[in-house]
Every structure is written in structure tokens, then in C-alpha cells.
Kinemage of the C-alpha trace (Angstrom):
@kinemage 1
@onewidth
@group {chain A} dominant
@subgroup {mainchain}
@vectorlist {calphas} color= white
{ca met a 1} P 57.185 131.173 68.708
{ca ser a 2} L 59.478 128.596 67.548
{ca ser a 3} L 61.212 129.040 64.737
{ca arg a 4} L 60.395 126.318 61.698
{ca gly a 5} L 64.068 127.082 60.357
{ca lys a 6} L 66.511 124.703 59.065
{ca lys a 7} L 68.004 122.670 61.899
{ca lys a 8} L 71.219 123.662 63.215
{ca ile a 9} L 72.832 120.754 64.869
{ca thr a 10} L 73.246 117.984 62.890
{ca met a 11} L 73.305 114.497 64.263
{ca ala a 12} L 76.702 113.867 63.875
{ca lys a 13} L 77.596 116.476 66.111
{ca leu a 14} L 75.053 115.558 68.550
{ca asn a 15} L 76.408 112.117 68.969
{ca arg a 16} L 80.143 113.546 69.155
{ca glu a 17} L 78.832 115.463 72.209
{ca ala a 18} L 76.655 112.526 73.977
{ca arg a 19} L 80.555 110.177 72.988
{ca leu a 20} L 82.093 113.167 75.187
{ca arg a 21} L 79.491 113.555 78.160
{ca glu a 22} L 79.784 109.714 78.901
{ca arg a 23} L 83.498 109.360 78.443
{ca arg a 24} L 83.461 112.297 81.241
{ca val a 25} L 81.032 110.876 83.462
{ca glu a 26} L 83.197 107.394 83.186
{ca lys a 27} L 86.485 109.121 83.756
{ca lys a 28} L 84.922 110.373 86.675
{ca ala a 29} L 83.839 107.453 87.903
{ca arg a 30} L 86.875 105.771 87.986
{ca lys a 31} L 88.912 108.590 89.760
{ca glu a 32} L 86.560 108.370 92.178
{ca ala a 33} L 87.261 104.722 92.712
{ca arg a 34} L 90.724 105.036 92.504
{ca arg a 35} L 90.846 107.666 95.415
{ca asp a 36} L 88.466 105.954 97.743
{ca ala a 37} L 90.534 102.554 96.934
{ca ala a 38} L 93.651 104.403 98.128
{ca ala a 39} L 91.383 105.784 101.077
{ca thr a 40} L 90.888 102.363 102.387
{ca gln a 41} L 93.923 100.624 101.224
{ca pro a 42} L 96.487 100.393 104.127
{ca pro a 43} L 99.919 101.882 103.756
{ca asp a 44} L 102.446 99.878 102.510
{ca asp a 45} L 105.811 98.676 103.826
{ca leu a 46} L 107.635 100.785 101.657
{ca ser a 47} L 105.888 104.033 102.733
{ca gln a 48} L 106.949 102.771 106.217
{ca thr a 49} L 110.258 102.435 105.856
{ca glu a 50} L 110.853 105.781 104.075
{ca asp a 51} L 108.929 107.352 107.593
{ca asn a 52} L 110.982 105.984 109.734
{ca asp a 53} L 114.039 106.808 107.030
{ca leu a 54} L 112.801 110.603 107.575
{ca leu a 55} L 113.153 109.914 111.701
{ca gly a 56} L 116.048 108.668 111.717
{ca asp a 57} L 114.635 105.245 113.155
{ca thr a 58} L 116.506 103.113 111.137
{ca glu a 59} L 120.476 102.494 109.625
{ca pro a 60} L 121.650 104.606 106.576
{ca leu a 61} L 121.892 102.512 103.377
{ca val a 62} L 125.370 101.506 102.690
{ca arg a 63} L 127.051 101.615 98.983
{ca thr a 64} L 127.768 98.158 98.061
{ca gly a 65} L 130.437 99.768 95.212
{ca glu a 66} L 127.446 98.690 92.133
{ca gly a 67} L 127.485 101.696 89.733
{ca pro a 68} L 129.608 104.818 89.224
{ca gln a 69} L 131.284 106.711 91.549
{ca arg a 70} L 131.674 110.386 91.475
{ca glu a 71} L 133.524 112.343 94.080
{ca leu a 72} L 132.077 115.602 95.451
{ca ser a 73} L 134.299 118.545 94.583
């Protein structure tokens, strides 16, 4: 048996919930698109340089005197 009482949820609330569901779906799609783009994009030259620095394949950077210098104690 169904109740014939007063409607418990207003149309405004139903509309807010529908917009929230739509935003969540759109956000999930954007997140997946970014993840897919990152997976298919070739690595940048910068990231390869960082890997080489960690491996010791490049010369260390030399300070040119720019900016403040601090003494190590």
C-alpha cells in the first residue's frame, strides 16, 4: 500500500540533488580524461633531465652568484 500523505521532498531539493549528480559525473569524466591524457602523453624533456640528475649522468648545476648567499654552519 502506498501512502497518500503529503509529499516529503520539495522540487527544489530534487533539482539540487540532480545538479549535484550531474556535477559528480562531469567531474569524474574530467578526471578520467586527465588520467588518460597523462598516460598517452610522452614524457617531457624536463622529467628526463631530472631522471638523469638522479642517475648522475649530467654535470651538477653551478651557481652564478644570483640571489642571496648563505654560509653553511
